[in-house]
N, C-alpha and C positions, 0 to 999 in steps of 0.2 A: 403381461409380464408380472411376476410375483414381486411385490415390494418387500424390502427388508428393513424392518424397524430395529431398534436396539433390542436384542433378544435376551430376555431375562430368564435364566435357567433356574428351576426351582430346587436347586441343590444348595445346601449351605456350604459345601466344600469349595466351590467356586462358581462364578458365572462366565459366560463366553459371549462376546458380541462382535459383530463384523464392523470394520472400519469404513467399508464402502457406503456411499449414500444410497438412498432409495433408488430403485431401478437400475443399479449400476451393474448387476450381472443377473443372468436368467436362471442359472441352475447351480446348486451347491456342489462343492467337491464331493467325490464318492469313495468311501472306503470299500474294500472288497466285501465286507460284512453287509453293506448297504446296496449291493448291486441289484438285488431283486425287490427293493423297496419302491413303492410308488413315489412318483416325483414330488407329490405334496408332502411326503413324510421324510424326504431326504435331509431336510434341515435338522429335524429331531434326531435322525439316525447318525448324522455326522456329529452332532454335539455330544450324544451319549457315548459313541465309540471313542471319540477323542478324549472325553473326560475319563473314561475307564482306563485308557492307555496311560494317561498321565498319572493317574492314581496308582496304577500297578507298577509303574517304573520310576516314579520320583522318589528318591531316598532323602529324607531330611538329613542335612549334615550334622555331625556330632556336636559341633560347636553350638548350633542353634538349639539342640536339645539340652546341652550342658547348661546354657545360659537361660533355659526355660522361656525362650522367646515366644510370645503370642502376638501375632500380627498378621500381615499379609505381604505379598510381593505381586507384581503385575508383569506379564509378559506380552510383548507386542510382536506378532509373527504374520507371515503370509504363506499361502499356498500358491506357488507360481504357476505359470502356463503349462509346465510339464507335470504338475502334481506333486512337486517336491515341497516339503515344509522347510521354511527358513526362519530362524529366530532373528528378528531385527533389533530388538531391544528388551532388556530386562531391568526392572526397577525393584531393588531390594536393599535392605539395610546390611545384609551380609554379602560379600563377594562369593562366598561358598554356595549361597542359594542361586546366584547368577550362573555359576559353573555347572551346578546340577541341572538347571533348566536347559543349558546348552547340550548337556549329554542326552537328556530326554528327547530334545528335538533332533538331534543327530541320529537317534535310533528309530525315529518314526518312519514308517514305510512310504514309498511313493504311491500316490493314489490317483484316481482320475481327477483332472482339474475341473474347476468351475468353468462354465461356458457362458458366453454372451453371444446371442444371435447365432448359435451353433458353432462358435469359434472358441477355442481355449482362451481363458482370461485368468488374471491373477485376482486374489481377494485377500484382504488383510483383516486380522482379528485382534482384539484385546482380550486377555484373560487374567483376572485377579485370582490369586490362589491364597487361601487361608491357611496359615501355619499355627498350630500343627494340622496336618492333614486330617480330613474326615472324608469317608467313602461317599461317593455320590448317592444322594437320596436320604442320607442321615441328617437330622436336624441338628443345629448348633446347640451345644450344651449350654443350658441356661446358668447364669451365674447367680448363685443364691445370695440374697442380700440379708444381712442380719441387722438387728437393731442394737447389738451389743457394743458396737463401736461408734455410737452416736453421742457419747457423753461429751459435754462441753470441753473438758480438758483435752480430749482426743482431737476434737475439731480444731482447737486452738493450735495444738501441736502440728497438725497437718498443714494449717495455713502458714505457720511460721516457716515451714519448709517448702512452701509454694514456689519460691524463686529457684531454689536448687532443683526442683522437680522438672523445670522447663528443659526439655530434651532437644539438644542440637543434632540435626541430622545432615547427612552428606547432600550437598546440592547436586541435582541431576538434571540440569538444563530445563527447569520447569517452564521457562519463557516459551519453549518451543510448543507446548500444548496450551498456552495461556490465551487470554482474550486481548493481549497487547497488540497494538498496531505495529506491523513491520514498517520501519522507517522508509519513506518514499526515496528510492534510488533506482534509476533505470538500470544501472549495472547490477545491483542486488536482485532486482525483480527479474531480470533476464535469466538468472541462474535456475529459477524454478518455473519460468513461463511455459516451457515445454511440457512439464509434468501436469500443469493445470489445463492443458489444452488437448488432451487425448479425446478421441472420439468416443462418445458413450457416457462420458462423465456428466453428472448433473450438478455442476458447480457454476459460478458466475465470476467473470473476470474483469468486469468493467468498473465496479465500485471499489475504489482504492482510497486509502491504504487497506491492505488485507490484514486480517487477524492471523497471528501465528497458528492458531487452532484450526482455521479454515484451510491453510496451506498444507499443514502437516499431515492431513489425510492423504495427500497425493505426492508430496515431496517430504520424506522423512528427514527432518533436520538432523536429528541425532545420528542416523546412519550416514548421512552425506558428510557431516562434519567429522565423523570418526575417521573417514578417509583422509582428511586434511591434517589430522593431529600429529604433532611432532613428539618424538620420544624424549620428553624432558622430565627429569625427576626433581631438579632444584625448584625452589619456590619462584625465583626470578624467571627461570625458563618456562615454567608453566604459565605464569601470569603474562609474560610478554607474548607467547606464541599460541596458547591454547585456551586460557580461562579469563573470566572476569576478575577484576582486581580484588573486589570484596564480594564473597558469596556466603549467604546465610539462609538457613532453612530450619524451620521447626515443623511440628505437626500440622499447624494451621497457617503458616506464614512463610514466604520466601522473599529474598531481596537480593539485588545486585547493585553495586556502585562502581563507577569507572570514571577515571579521568580520560580526557581526549584531547585531540588537537586538530587543527586544520592550518598547517604551516606551508606556506608557498613562497618560493623565490623564483623570479623570472625576469624577463626583459621583453619590452615592446621594441624590436629592432628598428622599426621604421620611425616611430616617434621618439626613439632614444629615451625611453623611460624605464628605469629599474622598478620592477613591480614586486609586491610582496603581499601576504596575508598572514596575520598572526592571530589565530583563534585559539583560545584555551576554553575548554568546556568540561563539564562534569554531568554525567547522566545516571539516573537511577531508575530502576523498574522493580516491580514486585507484584505479589499477590496476597490477598487475605482470603483464605478459604479457596474454594474452587471457582467462585463466580466473580469476584471483585479483583481487578488488576489496575495498575497504575504505571505511568511512564513520564519522566520529566527530565528536560535537559536545559542547561543554561550556558550561554555562549558570551564570551567577552572577546571583542575582535577589533583589530586595527588593520587597515590595509590601503594599498595604493595599486591600481589596476592598469591595464593597457588604455591608450589614449581614448579610443572609441568608447570603452566601457565607462571611463570617468566622465566623458562628455555627457553620455546618456543619463548616468546617475544624477548629475547636476541639473540636467534639463527637467527632471521629474521631481525636483526638490519640494519639500513641503513648505508651507508658509511658516514664518516665525524665525527665519535667520539661519537655520541649519543648512549646510551647503548641498546636501545630496540625500537621495534615497538609494541604498544599495539594492539593486534589483533582486527580488525574491527574499531579501532579508529585513530591511526596515530603515527608519530614519537614521541618518548619520550626522554626527557633529564633526567639526574639524579637528584634525589631529596633525601636530607639527604644522608645516606650511602647505603640504600638498597631499595629504592623506586623510583618511576617514576613520572615525571611531564609531562603531555600530553595535550595541548590545542587543541580544535576542534571547527570548526564553519561550520554550514550547513544552507541551505536555498534555496528557489526558488521563482521565479516569474512565475505565471500561467495565461495565457490568453486564453479565450474561446470565440472566435469571433461568433461561431454558435453552434448548437446542434451537428454538425458533427466533429468539430475540437477542439483540445486543444493543446496549444503550451507552453512549459516550458524551462526555462533557470535557471540552478541552480548549486548547489554544494551539492552532497549527494550520494544516492545509489538507485539502481534499483533491481528488482527481477522479474524473469520470471518463472512461473510454479504454480502448485497448491499444491505442497508438502512442507514438512518442509525443505528439501534440494532442491536445483535446480542444474541441470546439465548444464543448459544453461547460466544463470546469476543470481547470488545471492547477498545478502547483507553481504557476509563474509569479504570483504576487506574493507580498509579505504575509506572514502568519496573521490569523484572526481568530477571535473566540467563536466556538461553534458548539452546537448540540445536535447529536445524530442518533437516529434510530434505524437499526437494520432489522428487517423481518424476512426470514427465509423459511419457506414452506412449499412443499410439493415441487413444482418446477419453477418457482418464483423466488426472486429476491427483491425486496422493496426497501429502498433507502430514502429516508427523509432527513434533511439537513437545514438547520436554521442558523444564520450567521449574523454577526454584527460587524459592520465595516466602517471605514472612514473616508471622507472626501477631504484632502488636506490642501486643496487649492486656496489661494488668498481670497478668491471670490466666495468660497464657502465657509470661511472662517468667521466665527462670531464670538466677540469678547474673548479672543485669543483661544478659543476652543474649536476644534475641528468638527465639521458636520458629521453626524452619525447617520448611517443608513443601514437598512436590514435587508437580508435576503432569505427567502424560504424556497427550497426546491425539493422536488421528489423525482426519483428515477426508479422505474420498474423494469427489471430484467426477466425475461421469459424464455426458457428453453423449450422451443416448439418441438424440435426432434433432438436426437442424439448428436446432430451436427449443427443445427441452425438455432441461433439465438437472436432475439430482437429486444430493443430496449426503447422505452418511452420516457421523455424527460420534460419537465416543466419547471420554470423558476420565475419568481417575481421580486422586484426590487422596489422598496419604498424608503422615504427618508423621514426625519424627525420633525418636519415642518408642523407648526401649530401644536407643538408638544404632542405629537401623535404617538410617539414612542413605538414600542413593539405592538403591532396591530394583531390582536388575538383572532381576527378573521382568518389568519393564515396558520393558526396552530393546528387546525384540522388536517391530519395527514393524508386524507384522501380527496380534499377539495380540488376543484379546477380553478386555478389561480386567476385565469383570465376573466372568469365570471365575477370574482371578487373585485378584480382591478376595475371593471366597469361600474360595479356597485358603489365603490368608494371614490370614483371620479377617474376618468381614463388618463388624466394628466398627473395623477397623484402616485402612480406606480408604473412600472415597466415590466411586462411579462414577455418571456421567450419560451419557445417550445423546441423540442428536438427529437430525433429518431435515430437509433443506432442498429447495427446488425453485424453478426459474425457468422461465418460459415467454415466448419472444419472439413476440409477435403480429405486429409488423412491425419494420423497422429503427428505428422511432421510439417504440414502445410495448412495455414488457415488464412482467411481474408477477413477484413473488418471494415466498417464505414460508419460515418456520422453525417447527420443533416441538422443544421441549426437554423431556425426561422425566428427572426427578431421582430418583423412587422408583417403579419399575415394579412395581405390584401390580395385576394385572388385576381382582381381585375388588374392590378399593377404587375403581379407575377407573371400572368399568362397573357398580358395585353401586348407583349412584344415591343414595347416602347422603352424598355430598359430604365424603368422608373427608379428614382432614388429610394422609394419605399420597398423596392425589391431587395430587402435586407436578408440575404441568405448566405450560408456557407456550407461547404461539404467536404468530406474527407474519405478517401479510399486508401487502403493499405493491405499489405500482405506480410506474413512471417514464415520463415523456413528454418526449422530446427534440425540440427545435425546435418547441415546443408552438404549435399554432394557426398554423403556418407562420412563426413568428417565430424567425429564426436566432439561436441562442445563448440561447433561453429554455428552462430545464429545470425541470420540475415533478415533484414526488414526493409521494405520500401514503402513510402507513404507520399500521397499527393493531397495538398490542402488548397482550397479556393475559397476566399471570403470576399464578398462584394463590399463596395464602399458603404460607409454608414452603419454597418452591422456592429452591434454592441453599444452604439452611441444613442443619445436621446435628446429630444428638444428641450428637456430640463436636464442640464448637464449632470447634476448630481445623481440623476437616476440612471446613469450609464452603467455598463457592466464592468465596473472597475473598483479597485481598492488601493489606496495609497499611491494614486497616480499610476497604477499598473493594470493591465488587463487581467481579468479573472479567467479568461480563456486563452486564445492564442497569444504567444509571446510577442509576435509582430503586430498585434492589433487587428486591423482590418485593411481592405483594399489591397489584396495580395493574392498571388498564386505561388505555390511553393512545392518543390519536389525534394524529398529527403531519402537518402540511402544510408543504412547503418549496417555495420558488420561487427559482431562481438565474438571473441574467442576466449575460452577458459580451459586450461589444463592444470589440474592440481590448484596450487595457489597463484600461478601465473595467469595473467589476463591481458588482452589487448582489444581496443576498440578503434573503429574508424567511422567517421560521420561526415557525409557530404551534403550540403544544402545549396540548391539553386532556386532563386526566387526573383519574382517581379513584383515591386512594391510601389504603391502610389502615396507619396509623402506630401506634406504641405510645403508651400513655397517660402514661408516665413517662419520665424521662431514662434512656437506656440504661445497664444495669448494675444498676438497682434490682430488688429481688426482687418482681416483680409479673407479672401475666399477660402472656404473649408471644403476639401475634396474627399474627406471620409476615411483617411487613414488613421489619424489620431482619434481614439474613441472619446477623448475629452474635448473635441471640437464643438463648435456652436453650429447646429444643423440650420439655423436661420440664415447662416452665411453661405450656404451651398450655392455654387454658380449655376447648376443645372437642375431641373426637375426630371428630365428625361434624357436618354442617350448617355446614361451613367455607365461606365465600364471599369473593370479592374485595371489598375495601374494609372488611372487618370490623376491629373495633378503633377507633382514632381516625380515623374516616372523614374524609378531607380532599379538598376540591375544589381542584384545582391548574390555574392558567392561566399560560402563559408565552409571550411573543412577542418576537422579536428582529428588528430591522431594521439591516442593515449596508450601507454603500456605500463603495467605495474605488477606488484607482488602483494598478495594478501598476507599481512604479518599475522593477524590474529582473527580467525573466523568468528570467535565469540563476540568481539567488540567491533568487527568490521574495520579494523585499523589496516590501512594499506599505504604503500609507498609507490610513487608513480612519477613519470615524466610525460609531458605533453607538448604538442606543437599545434598552434592555431593559425591558420592562414584566412584572412578576410579581405575581400575585394568589394568596395562599395562605390557605385557609380551613379549618382543622381543626375537628372537632366539639368538641374540648376543648383549651384552651390548656395547654402544658407549658413546661418550662424553655427548650427549644430549638425547639419546634414551636408557634407561636401565630400567631393571625391577623395578617397584615401584607401591605402592598402595597409594591412597590418600583418606582421608576423610576430606572434607571441609565443615565446618559449618559456615553459614553466616546469619546475620540479617541486614535489611536495610530499608531505606525509599527512594523512587525514583519517579521522574517524568518520566513515561515510554514513551520515544520518539524513542527508537531504541532497536535492539536486541543485547544482550550480548550472545556470543557463548563460552561456556566452554567445549564443548564436542569435544576435539581434543586430 
């Protein structure tokens, strides 16, 4: 199959390049003038025919000529499966230029569409147009530079007017083509998941969060959000329903600034607790040039939650006297008599030096996988500092991440300072065929004992971590490996899977004695888009199974955790779980239903007590295990767990992801034996809120 690099046309008038990735279609669209051209020459014939049509039909508006504008505009368009041209987006300083571009595209003839594997396929292009127009083939007029205006007084005068010369330009949603991370939100990601999973696309969907520029190739944010915009002309109406609060753009810089909230009021009807969350936030994002982008958000929050949520938050509290860690957020201090105060700050700087590389430095979360849960790395725990390198080439995407984490248990605290530990991981995603993807994962954890600090043995992005672990001492680090797979049956149905191996001992795994060293977990799932022909209906089913003692370690600080929370599955280990999710979106309205049925093996006493450890709490002491063989999922304080959530809401502003919603949670928790924090209870939690959706809340534990 012929690959399609960015196509640089040797005309100074404009250049044209396709938005599809390499190998994403087999044959260019064909104008009638090109029907007798050899297939290897179709690309050039299409380009030259298209360029000449635009040059001959594009009329520069009078206002552009009157103001002697010299610059450029950009059009983004597609040729669909019927061969029709469609202008998706035009970027220009004058509205008249956009209107003229639309007229030209409306007059283009229908042609033979592109084909992939012999079937009609759509293809998208970007075309910058130089203003004033120049005929294809003519070189740009060189600007003559004279030395007459280089006198000192002239230079000084120019510099004195430097401030006034800074030109403010209209903001045109630059974030959608930027290298900024799309905030991790299952609801948000479901809106473009179908677009990313069409058969034949050479993209990678496991490494999250995604960049806007990655997703925009397949899901045009500008076009989709245009469908949601309200006809508001007042400043207040535009800012509330359509736009960022502050929008600024110059030639080399763009910036947005927004206030936000996460305000919730509700009631746990069983525990008779009035619940609330009061989060005020402000977030900024922007870009300097084309390659450097940034995003930052600061949260100030107070809250009180349902009874089971509060009990768990307090059970994982950090050493030092603070009463709780809010799951997924961070350490909380007391607020009033029965609530929590928990500040959070996240953000990142993203640098994209070329189409092959993206480098990020930030404080936030990562996620690896295509499922609702991840057995490799999820966004379950509190935010942490990270450095990440993404490399995308051919059919591969290779992600390296280095993280700094904390163990906040009293046993790990030294001189009032939490123990630092580090993680390095890499994940290689490979598209074997247009339908099949596999992924290879490896991670290693080590701590700061003996002032070891960050071990530069792990800075090599292609090293095998387990070999390094052995060379530095097998008890000084903890290595895990994993395997993932995804298969696209059709554009609307795909399946995915994960396998995590924490302690690879072939004799124990295949010995048939159910050894405690058989520390494995697996996931299988499926997704169905536009289910049963209902546009906007998304269905997902997922099964997770994790054996006891997975993610734990004989040196507890080296477990797969951060801030007393699991870095992988929300429920830890020693569990089997089935999840069913339905999501529906129509315009700005949406609705979600989630049902979880699980069997869990908890501990019999409050964590920290000197008693048998059955492998559910990843912070347990493996030396206290009661069995070496015969270990089974659900052992210990066997608990039947049922959780369901129903949420419906309305998207107030698609630019800021501000939404209003109502939700109902029902939870049934039945352990074999009641303990201080794990006892039989049922919860019905009714909640109403308005929130800027920038992260995932997990209530299903």
